[in-house]
C-alpha positions, 0 to 999 in steps of 0.5 A, spaced: 541 515 495 542 523 497 535 525 496 533 519 501 538 521 506 536 529 506 537 535 502 541 534 496 545 540 497 548 538 504 553 532 504 551 526 507 554 519 509 550 514 504 552 508 509 546 511 514 542 507 509 545 501 511 543 497 518 549 499 523 550 496 530 556 498 534 559 503 529 559 497 524 555 498 517 552 492 514 555 491 507 549 489 503 541 490 503 536 486 499 529 487 497 524 482 495 517 482 493 512 478 489 507 482 485 501 481 481 501 486 475 495 488 470 495 484 464 495 490 460 497 497 460 499 503 456 506 506 455 509 513 455 506 514 447 499 511 449 500 504 446 497 498 449 502 493 452 500 486 454 504 482 459 506 475 457 505 473 465 502 477 471 505 473 477 512 475 478 518 475 483 523 481 484 529 481 488 534 487 488 541 487 492 545 493 493 552 494 496 556 500 499 562 501 495 567 505 499 571 510 497 578 509 500 580 516 501 573 519 503 569 513 506 563 517 507 563 519 500 562 512 497 557 510 492 552 504 491 553 498 487 548 494 484 550 486 486 544 482 484 537 484 480 532 478 478 525 479 475 522 472 475 516 468 473 511 465 478 507 460 473 499 458 474 501 451 477 505 454 482 501 460 484 497 456 490 504 455 493 505 463 494 498 465 495 496 463 502 491 467 504 484 465 503 481 466 496 477 463 491 482 460 486 477 458 481 474 465 481 479 471 484 486 467 482 484 465 475 482 472 474 489 475 476 494 470 474 494 469 467 500 467 462 506 462 462 513 463 461 519 459 461 525 464 462 526 470 467 526 477 465 532 479 468 537 475 471 544 476 474 550 471 473 557 471 476 562 471 471 567 468 476 573 472 474 573 477 480 569 480 485 564 485 483 564 482 476 556 480 476 553 481 469 545 482 469 541 480 463 535 483 460 531 478 456 525 480 452 518 477 452 517 472 447 521 465 445 526 469 441 527 475 445 533 479 444 538 479 451 541 485 453 547 484 458 550 489 463 556 490 467 552 490 474 558 494 477 557 500 472 550 501 473 548 507 476 540 505 477 537 498 476 535 495 470 528 495 471 527 502 472 530 503 465 525 498 461 520 501 456 515 497 452 520 493 448 519 489 454 512 489 456 512 485 462 518 488 465 515 495 463 508 493 467 512 490 473 515 497 473 509 501 473 506 497 478 511 498 483 511 505 481 504 506 483 505 504 490 503 509 495 504 511 502 498 516 504 499 522 509 493 526 508 494 533 510 488 537 511 491 543 508 492 539 502 485 536 502 481 542 502 485 546 497 482 548 491 484 545 484 485 549 477 481 546 471 487 543 468 489 539 474 490 532 472 485 528 477 488 523 482 489 523 489 496 526 491 500 522 497 498 528 501 491 528 499 492 534 494 487 534 488 481 531 492 477 537 488 479 535 481 479 527 483 471 528 485 470 532 479 473 527 474 469 522 477 463 525 477 464 527 469 467 520 468 461 518 464 458 523 459 459 530 456 457 537 458 450 536 457 443 534 461 444 527 462 451 528 464 449 533 469 444 527 472 450 522 472 454 527 476 449 529 481 448 521 482 455 520 483 455 526 488 449 523 492 453 516 493 459 520 496 454 524 500 450 518 502 457 514 504 459 520 508 453 521 512 455 515 515 461 518 518 457 525 520 449 525 520 449 533 518 452 531 511 446 532 506 450 534 499 457 534 497 459 537 490 465 541 487 463 548 485 465 549 478 468 557 478 468 559 471 471 566 472 477 564 476 477 557 473 477 553 480 474 547 482 472 548 490 470 542 494 463 544 498 459 540 503 452 542 504 448 540 511 441 539 512 439 546 513 442 548 506 448 551 509 454 551 504 461 549 508 467 550 503 472 545 504 477 549 508 471 550 514 470 542 514 473 538 519 479 534 518 476 527 519 470 529 514 476 531 509 480 524 510 474 520 509 472 524 503 479 522 500 478 515 502 471 515 498 475 518 492 480 512 492 474 507 493 471 510 486 477 511 482 478 505 479 485 507 476 488 508 483 490 500 484 496 497 486 498 497 494 496 503 498 499 504 505 495 509 510 498 511 516 493 511 522 486 512 519 483 513 525 486 520 526 481 526 527 475 520 526 470 520 532 471 513 536 464 511 535 465 512 527 472 508 526 468 502 524 465 506 518 472 507 516 475 500 517 469 498 512 470 503 507 478 501 507 475 493 506 471 496 500 477 499 497 481 493 497 480 487 492 475 482 494 478 475 494 472 472 493 470 475 486 473 476 480 478 482 479 474 487 474 472 494 474 467 493 480 473 490 484 480 493 482 486 489 484 488 493 490 491 492 497 491 496 503 496 496 509 494 501 515 498 502 521 495 503 528 496 504 535 488 504 536 485 499 540 479 500 537 481 498 530 485 492 533 478 490 536 475 491 529 480 488 524 479 481 522 484 477 526 487 474 519 489 481 517 493 483 523 500 483 524 503 486 531 510 489 530 515 490 536 522 490 537 526 484 539 533 483 541 538 479 536 545 477 537 550 477 531 557 477 531 557 478 538 553 484 538 546 485 541 541 489 537 534 490 536 530 490 530 523 490 528 519 483 528 512 482 525 508 477 529 501 474 527 496 471 531 495 464 533 490 460 529 490 464 523 492 463 516 499 466 516 501 461 522 498 455 518 501 457 512 508 458 515 509 454 522 515 457 523 513 464 523 513 468 530 506 469 534 504 474 539 501 471 545 495 473 548 498 476 554 502 480 550 496 483 546 492 484 552 498 488 556 498 493 550 490 494 550 491 494 558 496 500 557 491 504 553 486 503 559 489 501 565 483 502 570 479 498 566 477 491 568 478 486 563 473 480 561 477 475 558 476 468 556 482 465 554 480 458 552 485 454 548 480 449 545 476 455 542 474 454 535 474 460 530 471 461 524 475 464 518 476 471 517 474 473 524 475 480 527 478 480 534 472 482 537 469 476 535 474 471 537 472 468 544 480 467 546 481 474 544 475 478 548 476 484 552 471 489 554 473 496 552 470 502 556 464 506 553 467 513 551 461 516 555 465 513 561 472 516 559 
């Protein structure tokens, strides 16, 4: 908790992690996630492990335990932890988004289970006497019992291959990433021994692209041809962002044992990564994510339009859609199980993204115990799968959406056609919906 608050050598009030209104802190915070995990994986010793079921729900509740002598030096207490199964027959009640049940869902929701993997029981003797049980896979799996109040960490964080399903759930959640792609990290060369895999800041791009080019084959002529083919595919995709790109390659410097990313233009001029624009580097990082099928799970990306020429933003969105799993096809090597979440303030992206995929975040005023406060609320558009699946969910009005867009280009005349009887196709982007239509200025006018 201290590492979340700031530097470890400084003293921090752990209560700052909890919601505070008028100087009063909430006593608990809870998190809940429904997770689809891989059916198989590799443990820390390189051994294969297999889940007994792949659709799970994880719940954890953490409380603040005050120190009466020094309130700011209190500690965190695990109050509740649950890891439960969601069986195939119940999957449709939880997976509300449009997908092919007989194809995509069938390929990812597998197995059966009658017992939870982690559960919390209250002994009833006194407050704070909860017991957390870890139940092994199998009908006759052993059960381990822990006193919740004395646990320094969650039970899920401690599991190993003896509990394969819980272990794979742990690995899945550990793989979730928030990418903040920094140009200085993207262009930095890598050593030969650098493990491939894009870092959260975009580091190790050179090592990752080199690994992808050498993924199939050894150091021979056939392998060199395959590497050239991979680089050609990368260059072709990158050329949609910048027409000047002719080739992409990773220079293999035997003397210094360095891998350096290079881009070649149509004139044959070689540009090292440190002289390439940040927009091209960010796009290359997204291409690496698309090609690296090991990069699964949840990928969050902040404002992907940054450093991208406005006319090319649709290409960025198309690439992000290609990175995410296609719910109309079975999951496999050519369709990894991946989810993409982006945040943006760009009206250009807002006009391009599918209406079904759009959530609008805004501050709304609430009242509790006589105290008013604001919190972030997420609203969907009307006539989308979220509103149909959860009728009680908040929706963002068309007027509210347009006022945001108008604030970006206040001088523009807006051509709006708000027709409540309009019928919309599934998975339409907002610029295809008659009731959400507006004209953005061409950038030659700006």
